[in-house]
VOPA-47148 format. One record per residue: residue number from 1; residue in three letters; chain; x, y, z of N, C-alpha, C in turn. Coordinates in steps of 0.02 Angstrom, whole numbers, plus 32768, in hexadecimal, padded with zeros to 4 digits. Example, Ala and Ser with C-alpha at 12.3 -4.5 7.8 and 13.67 -1.06 7.14 Angstrom:
2
NODE   n res chain  n.x  n.y  n.z ca.x ca.y ca.z  c.x  c.y  c.z
NODE   1 ala     A 8294 7EE4 8186 8267 7F1F 8186 8294 7F5B 8186
NODE   2 ser     A 8282 7F90 8162 82AC 7FCB 8165 8285 8002 818A
END
This chain:
58
NODE   n res chain  n.x  n.y  n.z ca.x ca.y ca.z  c.x  c.y  c.z
NODE   1 met     A 8029 7FC4 8000 8000 8000 8000 802B 803F 8000
NODE   2 ala     A 8064 803E 8022 8090 8079 8026 80AC 808A 7FE1
NODE   3 val     A 80BA 8057 7FB9 80D6 8063 7F77 80A2 8087 7F4B
NODE   4 asn     A 8065 8071 7F4F 8030 8092 7F28 8026 80DA 7F3E
NODE   5 ser     A 8029 80E7 7F7F 8022 812B 7F98 805B 8157 7F80
NODE   6 lys     A 8096 813B 7F7E 80D0 8160 7F66 80C8 8171 7F1C
NODE   7 lys     A 80B2 8141 7EF5 80A7 814D 7EAD 8072 8183 7EA2
NODE   8 ile     A 803D 8181 7EC9 8008 81B2 7EC3 8022 81F7 7ED6
NODE   9 ala     A 8049 81FB 7F0B 8064 823C 7F20 8093 8259 7EEB
NODE  10 val     A 80BC 8230 7ECD 80E9 8247 7E98 80C0 825E 7E5B
NODE  11 tyr     A 808D 823A 7E4A 8062 824C 7E12 8040 828F 7E1F
NODE  12 val     A 8024 8298 7E5A 8002 82D7 7E6B 8034 8311 7E6A
NODE  13 leu     A 8070 8307 7E83 80A3 833B 7E82 80B6 834D 7E3A
NODE  14 ala     A 80BE 831B 7E10 80CF 8328 7DCA 8098 834F 7DA6
NODE  15 val     A 805A 833E 7DB3 8021 8361 7D95 8020 83AA 7DAD
NODE  16 phe     A 802D 83B4 7DED 802E 83F8 7E08 8065 8422 7DE9
NODE  17 val     A 80A1 8404 7DE3 80D9 8428 7DC4 80C9 843B 7D7C
NODE  18 leu     A 80AE 840C 7D56 809B 841B 7D11 8066 8451 7D0E
NODE  19 tyr     A 8036 844F 7D3B 8002 8482 7D3D 8020 84C7 7D49
NODE  20 val     A 804E 84CD 7D79 806D 850D 7D89 8095 8526 7D4D
NODE  21 ile     A 80BA 84F9 7D2D 80E3 850D 7CF3 80B7 8525 7CBA
NODE  22 ile     A 8081 8503 7CAD 8056 8514 7C74 802F 8555 7C82
NODE  23 thr     A 8016 855D 7CBF 7FEC 8597 7CCD 8014 85D6 7CDA
NODE  24 asp     A 8050 85D0 7CF6 8078 860C 7D06 80C2 85FC 7D02
NODE  25 pro     A 80DE 85FC 7CC5 8125 85E9 7CBD 8155 8618 7CE2
NODE  26 ala     A 8145 8658 7CE6 8172 8687 7D08 8177 8677 7D53
NODE  27 lys     A 813E 8667 7D71 813E 8656 7DB8 8162 8613 7DC3
NODE  28 ala     A 815A 85E4 7D95 817D 85A4 7D9B 81C9 85B0 7D98
NODE  29 ala     A 81DF 85DD 7D6C 8226 85EC 7D67 823F 860B 7DA8
NODE  30 asp     A 8216 8635 7DC8 8228 8652 7E08 8231 861D 7E3D
NODE  31 tyr     A 8204 85EB 7E3D 8209 85B5 7E6E 824A 858D 7E63
NODE  32 val     A 825B 8581 7E25 8299 855C 7E17 82D5 8584 7E2D
NODE  33 gln     A 82D5 85C5 7E21 830C 85F0 7E36 8312 85F0 7E82
NODE  34 ile     A 82DB 85F5 7EA5 82DC 85F3 7EEE 82FA 85B1 7F07
NODE  35 gly     A 82E6 857A 7EE7 8300 8539 7EFA 834C 8534 7EF0
NODE  36 phe     A 8364 854B 7EB6 83AB 8548 7EA9 83D2 8576 7ED7
NODE  37 glu     A 83B7 85B0 7EE8 83D8 85DC 7F18 83DD 85BC 7F5D
NODE  38 gly     A 83A9 8599 7F70 83AA 8575 7FB0 83DF 853F 7FB1
NODE  39 ile     A 83E3 8519 7F7B 8416 84E4 7F76 845C 8503 7F77
NODE  40 ser     A 8465 853A 7F53 84A6 855C 7F51 84BA 8575 7F96
NODE  41 asp     A 848B 8593 7FB9 849A 85AC 7FFD 84AB 8573 802C
NODE  42 ala     A 8488 853B 8026 8496 8502 8051 84DC 84E6 8042
NODE  43 ala     A 84EE 84E0 8003 8530 84C7 7FF1 8567 84F6 8009
NODE  44 arg     A 855B 8537 8003 858C 8568 801B 8595 8563 8067
NODE  45 ser     A 855E 8559 808B 8562 8552 80D3 8588 8514 80E8
NODE  46 val     A 857C 84DD 80C5 85A1 849F 80D3 85EB 84AA 80C6
NODE  47 gly     A 85FC 84CB 808F 8641 84DA 807F 8662 8506 80B3
NODE  48 asp     A 863E 8539 80CB 8659 8564 8100 8665 853C 8140
NODE  49 phe     A 8637 8510 8151 863E 84E6 818C 867B 84B8 8186
NODE  50 met     A 8683 8499 814C 86BC 846C 8142 86FE 8493 8145
NODE  51 ser     A 86FF 84CF 812A 873B 84F9 812E 8749 850B 8177
NODE  52 trp     A 8716 851A 819C 871E 8529 81E3 873B 84ED 8209
NODE  53 leu     A 8721 84B1 81F9 873B 8475 8219 8784 8469 8205
NODE  54 ala     A 8795 8473 81C6 87D9 8468 81AE 880A 8499 81CF
NODE  55 asp     A 87F2 84D4 81E0 881C 8505 8201 8822 84FA 824C
NODE  56 gly     A 8804 84C6 8265 8809 84B4 82AB 87D2 84D2 82D5
NODE  57 gly     A 879E 84EB 82B5 8765 8506 82DB 8772 854A 82F8
NODE  58 asn     A 879F 8570 82D9 87AE 85B3 82F2 8788 85E7 82CC
END
């Protein structure tokens, strides 16, 4: 039953994404940009933390 629920959830998410892209492409592009900025900020933070650790935590 869990597998079927997962498939349904993925299907619903895909339909929603397609709906947003078709009805308002500019807003969809903004969402993608926000997502990539979040990923970039997270990667930069991890890099800063690793540099801090490599420097001995000073």
